[in-house]
C-alpha positions in Angstrom: 26.3 44.2 -22.7 23.8 41.4 -24.4 23.5 43.6 -27.3 27.4 44.1 -27.8 27.6 40.4 -27.5 25.2 39.7 -30.1 26.2 42.5 -32.5 29.8 41.5 -32.2 29.0 37.8 -32.8 27.1 38.9 -35.8 30.2 40.8 -37.1 32.2 37.8 -36.5 30.2 35.4 -38.7 29.9 37.9 -41.0 33.7 38.3 -41.1 33.9 34.4 -41.4 32.3 34.4 -44.9 35.6 34.8 -46.7 34.9 36.2 -50.3 37.7 33.7 -52.0 36.3 30.5 -49.9 32.6 31.2 -50.6 32.9 32.1 -54.2 35.7 29.0 -54.6 33.1 26.6 -52.5 30.5 27.7 -55.5 33.1 26.7 -58.2 34.5 23.5 -56.5 37.7 25.0 -55.7 39.9 26.2 -52.6 42.4 28.4 -53.2 44.1 27.9 -49.9 45.7 24.9 -51.7 46.9 27.2 -54.8 49.4 29.7 -54.9 50.8 31.3 -51.8 48.0 29.3 -49.7 46.5 32.7 -48.6 42.6 33.3 -49.1 42.8 36.9 -49.9 42.4 38.9 -52.9 46.1 38.8 -54.1 45.8 35.2 -54.3 42.7 35.0 -55.8 43.8 37.5 -58.6 47.0 35.6 -59.0 45.3 31.9 -59.1 42.2 32.7 -60.8 42.0 35.9 -62.6 40.9 39.5 -62.6 37.0 38.9 -62.1 37.5 36.4 -59.0 40.0 38.8 -57.7 37.7 41.8 -58.1 34.9 39.7 -56.7 36.5 38.9 -54.0 37.8 42.0 -52.9 34.4 43.8 -53.0 33.2 41.0 -50.8 35.6 41.5 -48.4 35.4 45.0 -48.3 31.8 45.1 -48.1 31.8 42.8 -45.1 33.9 45.7 -43.2 31.5 48.5 -44.4 28.4 46.3 -43.3 29.9 45.6 -39.9 30.6 49.3 -39.1 28.1 51.1 -41.0 25.1 49.7 -40.4 25.1 46.6 -37.5 26.0 48.8 -34.4 22.8 51.0 -35.0 20.5 47.8 -36.2 17.9 47.4 -33.6 17.5 43.7 -32.6 13.9 42.8 -31.5 13.5 42.2 -27.7 17.0 43.7 -27.1 17.0 47.2 -28.2 19.6 49.6 -27.5 21.9 49.1 -24.3 22.5 52.8 -23.1 25.3 51.3 -21.1 27.4 50.9 -24.3 28.5 53.9 -26.5 27.8 53.4 -30.3 31.6 54.2 -30.9 32.1 51.3 -28.6 29.9 49.3 -30.4 31.6 50.4 -34.0 34.8 49.6 -32.5 34.1 45.9 -31.4 31.9 45.3 -34.4 34.7 46.4 -36.4 37.5 44.1 -34.6 35.0 41.4 -34.9 34.8 41.3 -38.7 37.9 41.7 -39.1 38.5 38.3 -36.6 36.2 36.6 -38.7 38.0 37.0 -41.7 41.3 35.8 -40.5 39.6 33.0 -38.5 36.7 31.9 -40.1 34.8 29.4 -38.1 33.1 28.0 -41.4 36.3 27.2 -43.2 38.3 25.5 -40.5 39.8 29.1 -39.0 42.0 29.5 -42.0 40.6 32.8 -43.8 42.7 35.3 -45.5 45.1 38.1 -43.8 42.4 40.9 -43.0 43.8 43.7 -45.3 40.5 44.2 -47.4 38.4 44.0 -44.5 40.2 46.6 -42.9 39.8 48.8 -45.6 36.3 48.5 -45.4 36.3 49.0 -41.6 38.6 52.0 -41.7 36.5 53.5 -44.6 33.1 53.5 -42.9 34.4 54.9 -39.9 36.1 57.7 -41.4 36.6 57.9 -45.4 39.1 60.5 -45.1 41.4 57.3 -43.6 41.2 55.7 -46.9 43.6 58.6 -48.4 47.0 57.8 -46.5 45.8 54.0 -46.6 45.5 54.0 -50.2 48.2 56.4 -51.0 50.8 54.6 -48.8 49.9 51.0 -50.4 50.2 51.9 -54.0 53.2 54.0 -53.4 54.9 51.2 -51.3 53.7 48.6 -54.1 54.9 50.8 -56.8 58.6 51.4 -55.3 59.0 47.7 -54.1 56.8 45.5 -55.8 56.2 43.8 -52.1 52.2 43.8 -51.7 52.7 42.5 -48.0 54.9 45.1 -47.0 52.5 47.6 -48.6 49.6 46.3 -46.5 51.4 46.8 -43.4 52.6 50.4 -44.1 49.4 51.4 -45.1 48.1 50.6 -41.5 50.8 52.4 -40.1 49.9 55.2 -42.8 46.2 55.3 -41.3 47.6 55.2 -37.2 49.8 58.1 -37.8 47.1 60.0 -39.8 44.7 59.5 -36.6 47.8 60.4 -34.3 48.0 63.9 -36.5 44.3 64.7 -37.0 42.7 63.5 -33.8 45.4 62.9 -31.3 42.6 63.3 -28.4 40.7 60.4 -29.6 42.4 57.8 -28.0 39.9 54.7 -29.0 40.2 55.4 -32.6 44.0 55.7 -32.2 44.2 52.7 -30.3 41.8 50.9 -32.4 44.0 51.6 -35.4 47.3 50.6 -33.5 45.8 47.1 -32.9 44.6 46.8 -36.4 48.5 47.5 -37.6 49.6 45.4 -35.4 47.5 42.7 -36.1 48.5 43.0 -39.9 51.9 42.6 -39.1 50.6 39.2 -37.5 49.1 38.2 -40.1 52.0 39.3 -42.7 54.6 37.2 -40.2 55.1 34.7 -43.3 55.5 37.6 -46.0 58.2 38.9 -43.2 60.1 35.7 -43.4 59.9 35.7 -46.9 61.2 39.3 -47.5 63.9 38.6 -45.3 65.0 35.1 -47.2 64.8 37.0 -50.4 62.0 35.1 -51.6 58.8 37.0 -51.4 56.7 37.6 -54.9 56.8 41.2 -56.2 54.3 42.6 -58.4 56.3 43.4 -61.4 54.1 45.6 -63.2 54.2 48.4 -60.7 57.7 47.9 -59.3 59.7 50.8 -60.7 63.2 49.9 -59.9 63.1 46.2 -61.4 66.1 45.1 -63.5 65.8 46.1 -66.9 66.6 43.4 -69.5 69.7 43.6 -71.5 
């Protein structure tokens, strides 16, 4: 259990290195005081431009990949591998911890992003096939509605449905994806409220059914 605890802690601390806040710190800005107030790639793109947004997205995805693809197999000197903890459980624990670190970063007052990019990294590292329904679902919903938050939540649901269809016997992965989807809904609760109020921002360039100019 010591190995599990140490690696989950390492994954959390890795997740707490929120891309937009780290880069923003170097530039002397805090994007949580700009735009939507979120520390994610979308707000970074809208307030700081494409290069900043792309860098943030890359960092946040990479955290999820590292936490799942590399950290569980890491041999900690003096600790070794705990035979009582399966590598699959270790992988899921590290995946959850890195997402929690991103959303509740200890380095930045526990105010981070919403976890979408890091979850994409985690899911892709667990099974790259799951990226297909996730990305396809995201692009389709954004293209049809313009709502990035809605697209993110439904992309998580698409991943969960895909796991249930492809491997319904893998209850650990199914439960993990269900938990991540529920967590995405939680972190996007503000988006849900704004959509219900009719004042949520939309991505106009991808919105297929926007009103045409007269």
